[in-house]
N, C-alpha and C positions, 0 to 999 in steps of 0.2 A: 293639563294645562296651563302651567306656569311655566311649561318648557315649551309648548308651543306658541304662548307668548316670547318670549326670549327669541324664538328661532324666526320669527315675521320682524322681531324688530332691528337684530342683525341684519338679516335678507332687505330692507328697506337703507337701511346705512351704507351696505356695500352696492345698493343701486344708486340709490341718490347721491352719495359723497364718495370722490375717485380721492382725496388727498386722503392720506395716512395719517397725518399730525393733525389735522382737522375731526377724523375718527378718533384718534388718541383721545384728543381735549373732547370730546361728546363725553366718551365713557369716565375719564376723570370728573367734569361734571356732575353726572349723574351719581357717584360715587361720595363724590364730598356733600351732594343734598341729600344723600340716606343715612349720614353723616349729621348734619347739622339740621335738617328738615327746615330749610331756609326757603320758603318758595320761592318768591320773590326774585332772591338772588339767583335762584336757576335758571326762572324765565330771563333773569336778563342775559347771564352765558348764553343759552338755547339761541338766544336771537344773534349774539354775535356769530355763531355758526350753520344755522338758518337762514342766511341774508339774501336768499331770492329765491323767488316763488315756483321753481322747483322741487325747491328741499320744504314747503309747507308741510307735507304729510305728514312730515317725522315729528310735528306737535299729535299727530292723531296719534301714531303709533308709538310714541313714550308715557301718552296718556295711561295705559291699563297698569305701566311701571310705578304712577303715583299712586300714594297708600287714599283709601276710598275717604278719609276726614279733610283730603285736600284737592280732592277731581273738581269739587263745586269751585272751590279760590281758582286753579290752575285753570279752569275754564273763563274766568271772567281774566284772566292778564292774555293769556294766547288768543292772538289775533282769529277772526273768522275766518273763513275761506267758503263760499259756498259756490258749489256748481248747477247751481239754479239760476237762469236766464231773467232776467225781470226788464219790460218794457213798461217806456214810458211816453208821453207826449207833449212836446212843448211848445207856444205859441211864440212865432218869432216875432211880428211884430210886436208883441208887446211892448210898452213904454219902458218899464225897467231892463229890457233881453231877455235872456237864458237863464242869467244869474250865473252862470257855472264857465269854469276856466280849465282847458284839458293839457295836457303834453302829451310827448314821446311821436310814433309815426316812424313809416318805414325808413325814414333817412337817420335813425336813431337805433335804427336794430331792434324793435321792441312795438307793441301796439300804444294804445291809446290811452290814456287812463285821467280819471277825475282829478286832477290839485287841489281847489279853490271852487268853494260855494257860497254864494251871497244867503245870508242867515236872511229866514223870511222870503228868499226869491222864488222863481218857481221850479225850479230843480231842488231845493233843499223841500220846498214842500210836497214837491212830486214823488219823495223818499230817493233819491238819491245821496251816495257818499261821498267822502274823498277816500281812495282808493279801489272804485269802481271802473272795471275795466268796461270800456266801448266797444262793444262788437258789431253792431250792425247800424246801420242811420236810415234811416226812410228804407227799410229790407233790403238795404245794399253790404255787404261785407265788406267789413274797409281793413281787413288783417293786408292788405301791399297796397293801401294808400300813404301817401306823402301825408304831413302836417298839414301843408298848404290844400292840398287835396280835400281834405274832411272838409276844411271851414267850408271850400265852395260847394260841398256836399248838404251843408246845411243852407246854404243860402237858396238851395233851388225850391224849397217850398214855405208853404207860409207856416206847416203845421209839421213839427219835426218828432220825428218816431224813434226814440234811443229805444237800444237795448245794450243793458249791461248787465256785467254778475261782481259781486263784491271779491276781491282781491287779498284785500287790508296792505297793500305793497306801492309806493312810488317811485318810478325809473328818476335815477338822476344823472344828469349828462349835461354838463353847459354847452359845450361841442362836440362837433361829431370826432374829435381826435382822442380825445377823454372815453378813458374804458368807462362801459355803462355800470351803475352800480343801482343799488336798490335800498329806499328807506322806511318801514314800519313808520303807520299812519301818523301812530304817536309823537314819534321820533319827526316827522317831517313838520317845516318851519313854511307856511304859503305863504305870509301876511310879511307884505318889505316893511324894512326901518332902516333907523338909520345906519348907518354904515354898510347897504347894498352897492354892487359895483352894478350899473346899468350894464349889459353885456349887447343887447339888441333890441331895438326899434323897427317893429314892424318889415325883417326882414335889413335891415342897415346895421353893419358891424360899428360899436361905439365904444368897441377897443382905440382907435387912432385918430377920432374926432374933435375939434376944439368945441370951447361951451358955446358960443357960436351958435354954429351950426346944431347942437345938440338940440340946442332950444329948436332951432326953426323944424326940426322932423317930428318932435315931439308935437310942436305947432300945426303941424300939417295937416294930420287927420284928425276926427272925432270919436275915433275908435283906435285904440294902442293897440299892440301885441309886445309888450315888455321882458326880458330875458333879464336878470338879474344873479348875481352870484350871491346870498346872505353871508351878514358879515363880513366882507372881502376888505372894506375899509373901516370898520369898526372901530381898531384902536387909535386912528385917526381923531374919533372925538370921544373918545376916551378921558376921564378924569385918573389922577395918581394914585385913589383910592383903587377905582375899578381894578386898575392896572395889576394892584400889588393884587387882590381880590381874583383875578385870573389866575395870576402864575400860581396862588395859593390851590386853588381848585386842579388845577393841570400837575401842581403836582402830589396831590391827594389822590388824584385819577394815576399817575404813573407809580405809585408806592402799594395802589389797591391791586393794582396788574401784576406787577412785582410777588407782591405777595401771595395773590393766586397761582402763580406761576412755581412761588417755590412751594406752597400746596400741593402741586401735582406732582414734583419731583421729587417728592418726599412720599407722595404716594405711590407711585410710580416704584422709587425704592423697594418700600416696604413691601409689596406686591412682588417685586422680584428676590427679594432676598425669602418672603414664603416659598414662593413655588421652588426657590431652590433646596431651601427646608428638607419640603415635602417627596425632591425628587433623591434627596442622601436618601433619607428614613426608607424610603420604597428601595434603594440602594442597598443599603444594610438588609432590611428583612428576605430582601431574594437572596444575598449572600451566606446569610443567616440559615434559611432553607435549604441552599442549595449543602452549606456542610453538614446541617442536621443529615439531608439524603445518604451522604457520602458516609458519612460516621453510622448510620444503620447497614448500609450494604457492606461495611467492612466487620461487622460486627454479625450479619450473615453467614458470611464467610468464614469469617471465622468456626461460628457453631458449627457450618457443614463442615469444614476440613477434621475438626476434633471427633465430631457422629463418622467422618470418613477411618480416622487414624482409631478410635475405637472396638472398628468394625473389625478395619486391618488384624490389631491385636488378639482379638476372640478369636479369629479363625485361624490365624496359627499356633494359637492354645490347645485351642478344643476342636479344630477340624470345618468343616462347613456345618453350618445348623442342618439339623434333620427332625424329621416327625418324630415323638416316643414312641419306641416298641411296645406293643401290647404283651405281656406274659405270656410264654405260652406252655399248656398242661399236658406235663408228658404221662403217658397212662402204659403201662407194662400187660402185658398179655400173659398167664401161665395154660403152655398147653399138657393135657395127662401123657404120659410114656405109652406110647402104641404097644399093643396087647399082641405077644406073640401067637401061634395058631398052632405053636408045637406045645405038647403036656411038657414040662418043666419040673423039676421040685419048685414046691409052694415057698418051700424057708427061701433058696436062695434068690428065687424071683422078688418075693419080699424084700430081703436084704439092700437087692441091687435098684431096687425101685428106690427107695427110703435113700440112696446115696445120690441118687441123681434128681432129686427133687430136693436135697440140699443142697446140694451145689449150683443148681440154675437159681432158686433161692437167693445167696450170697450174690449170682452176679448182676443180679437184678437187683437188690438194695444199693451195691455199691454205682451204677447206673444213675439209680435218683439220687442215689447224693451229690455225685458229681455233676449232674445236670438241676439239681439246687441251688448248688453253690452256686453258679456258674449265671442260674437266673437270679441272684440276689444280688453278685458283681455288678450286672448289667444295669437290676432297677437302680442299683445304688449311684451310678457314675450319670445316669438319664436322670436322677431327681438331682444330683448337684449341678447337671447343666441348665437347668430349669431353673434352679434356683440364680444363677451365675448369670441368663436372659433376663429375668425379673429385675435383679439390682440393676441391670444396666438398664432396661425399658423406662423403670423407674424414675433412674436419673438425667434421662434423657429429655423425658416427660417434665421434670420439676425445671429443667434450664430451659425448655421453651416456652413455658409457663412464666419465668421468669424475664424471659425477652420480651413473650407480648405483653406483660404487663409495663413493660420501661418504654418500650415502645408508644401503649396507649397514655402514658403518663406523660409523652414526651409531646402527643400531639397535643393533649390536651392543656398542657401549657403554655405550645403556642398559638391554638388556640384563644386560650386568655388573654394571650399579650398582642394578640391582632382584633379583638374584641375589645377590649378596654383603650388601646390606642384610638380606633373608628369610634368607640361613643365618645373619648374625649374631644376629638376633632367636631363630630356631629352637634359634642355639647357649646362648643366654641360657636360655632357658624350659627345654631341657631336661638342663640343668645343674642345674636346681633339683628336677626332679620324675621324675632318672633311675630312683634306685633304686625309690619309690615305681609308676611305670610297669612295670617291667620284674617285679615282684612281683607287681600284680595281673595280668599279661598273664597268669603263668605259673597264677597259680588258674584264671584265667577259660580255658584250654585244659585241665586239670586236670577242669571240669567238664564243658564242649565234649566230650571224648572220653568221657564219662562216662554224657551226655547219648545221644554215637551207636552206642554200645555196647550201649544197650536198644532202639535203632532199634524209637521205639515206631508204632505205627498212626495214617498222618495222618488226621484228622476230615476228611469231605467235607459239606462246608455245607451245608445246606437251604435252597430258596430261601423268603427272608420272605412271609411271608402276612399278608393286610388285619386289622387288629382287627374289630372287630364288635361292638357294645353289649349287651350282653347283661341278662338280670335277677338282680342281687346274690344269690347264696344263699349262706350261712352254710356254709363245708368245714368235717367234721373232719377229724381226723388218721387216716391206712387206715396200718396196721401190711404190709408186704408180706416174707410168709414163702413161705421155699425152695419149690422145687416139690420134691414127694415123690420123681418120677421122675431129678432131676437126683442126680448122682453127685460127690460130694463128694471132692475131689481132697486130699493128701496135701501137709501144710505144708509150705511152701519157705520155708526164710529169706532174709529181704530182704536181705542185703549176698550173696547168690550172684546175689539178682534183680535187681542196683543198685539198689535200689528209693530213691525218690526221694515228698515227701512229693507237690511242686508239679514237673510239667513246665515247665522253668524257658525253655526256646527257644519256647513256645508264643506264637502271634501269633493276639489274639483278633479281627483287623481281617480275616483269612483266612476266618472265620465267619462274623464280624455287623456289621452297618453301624455306623459313627459313632455314630447316632443311636440306636440299641439299647440300644450300653452306656458312654452317654455317664453321665461320672463315675463309675462302677463300678467294681470292686478284678476284675477277669476273671482266672478260675484256672485250670487244667487238674489234673484227678486222676485216677489210674490205681489202681484199689481194687482187690486180690485178691480172686477170691472164693473165700473159706474160710466154711463155715455160712451162716446167713441174715446181708442183708445190715441188719436190724435198722432201721431208717429209718424214718419217719413223715412226709409231705409233708402241706399244704393252701396252700387257694386256689384260681387258677387264672384265664383270663381273665376268667370269669363272675363273679365273686368279689368283693366289697370290697378283696381286696388286689390282685388284677389279675395276679396272677405266682404261681410254683411254688416254695412256701416250704418249707423243713424246720422241721416243727413241734415233733420230736425224736427223737435220737438218743441209742439203749439200749446198756446197758452190754455190754462183752465179745462188739459186733456186728462187722463187717465193717469198719463206717465208723466205730465209736469204734475202733477198732484202727489205723487208718489215721490218724485225726486231723486229715485235714485238711479236714474240713467239719464245722460246726454248727448250732445252732439258729439260725434268723432267716435261713440261707444262702440266696441264693435260686438253682435250679437252670436253668438256660439251654438246655440240650443234654446227649443223652445218646447215647453211642456216635454222638457225628454228626448225629441227630436235634433237631430245635432245638424247645427247649419255650416259647419267647415267648408264644407264642399257643393255646397246648394248655388245653385245660379240664382238671378235677384228673382227672376219669376216664381220659382220653387219657394224662395224664402216669403215673398210677399203670402202667395196661396198659405203657407203654413201658417202664419201670422195672422192670418182674415178667419182661416177656420179655429184656430186656437181661440180669438177673442169672441169667435159667434157660438161657437158647439161647447156646450156645456160647463156645466162648474161655472164659482164665484171667485175663481182666480186665474189668472195666467202665470206660469214662470218660466221667468226669463232668463238664462245664464247668460252672463257677460264677461267681458275683458274693457275694463275701465282703460278709457283713451286716458295720455298726460297733459297735462295742461301744454297748452299751443305755443302764439311767437311770443306770449309775457313771461312764458318761460325758458324762451332760449337766452343762455350763457353768451356772450360777449367777450 
């Protein structure tokens, strides 16, 4: 979860900030906050980087990085930006007037913003705030209107209908030549005071007029539109003590800025030193590992060479190894002398037979002795050879066992060294962020448990279809009305249902390809079916827009009550059906069917639109 939050934060920074120096400053500010835990200083430093409306989403991206105990205070210190439109009606004929001052217009390259309210006036009582952007007047969009055209549009009707959204920032631009700057509402001084320079009155330039002409212009009309430069001539009316105080304040601000820069430089230096040490340590570990591998390889080669040498000496001394021969048993057969067929003298015959028998027995005994002596010598040689072989094999086994034991010990020592270094690093890191990680994990577990209790339905992705070029057709917004046969269910409190504006664990890559959602802020909404959706769409694959876009959200409808979808958002899918390549009629039919048929909820996958004219950089 922490890796996902960090990855989304880096993506937001890269998307909204192009200047590398501002990115480094933002990262340095966050590191200094985690060291000092000073939240007001953090918010003040963030406002130096988040200095235009297009960067306001960074406040929401930074919030998960703040410890849980500081998040409430963080929400109070940071500006609130609402995507929801608010409509008020003011009586132009009221004797006290509308009670509102606006600034901006097309000629200044920004939208129209409320810069001042009369306390207790119509606008103040209606709930308008300084920093609200005026989006529509009497039903007409003013995105391409100049300041004077907006004033004339207000004068067309007695009852003025104004639609606004709260931004929390005000454009500051004294003339058309100056670059557009933005100030937060709490930093903006709207009331004129001593020392302010009058630049323009009712369109008349006051930069080169004399006092008499200026007085004539000021008296020429009952209603004055005055442009001033706050504090431009304040020094002309300051006392010596005030000048000294102002100089001291400027010096303190300069010293504080220099101190912050020094801290940032020292932090960067320490980080670079740690990175260099880590790189050197890893290089040393890799070198040691290579040396150990080389030494082990040489030792194995030496052992193999010794084995070959010993084997060669053995073959030279004893010949090639042969299997032991089995002892042979020699048996002698004794045959009797053949009997003569003729009759002879019995004595002579007996004497002759005795001599022959003795001689044969002696020869047999000699042959047995020779064979016995030879078998004994052969068995002795075999025993000697077997003994030598056994001694050699035992010696070789001992050497191999010693080498294996040595290798095992080396590996154990290397692992112990690596584990000890890793544990030491982990301990140092854990001591720094242990408290923050515990709090962040607790918050994430609570959010996950709340999402699991809802058990939202999984959206089944539909296969992407191939786009076909079509004839450009100007599409019109179409209002989706509820089915008369549809039964409206009783309202159930969102707290009981575990309501969430956006489903947090939604993975857009489970439905779409990376090319389809590249660069888009994809979100999953679950809208309760209560009354009518009151959502108008336009565009389509065959239109110049090329996609299904929300053209209007009407007040008190289900979409307006949900608050998660605004004009300009692209609708990517409805209840699992992808609308990226759909025409306007198909998208309208899909929305109507999803709203009027089955279930208490409708699931919309949208690509949130970025802020429009008031976000443009000058």
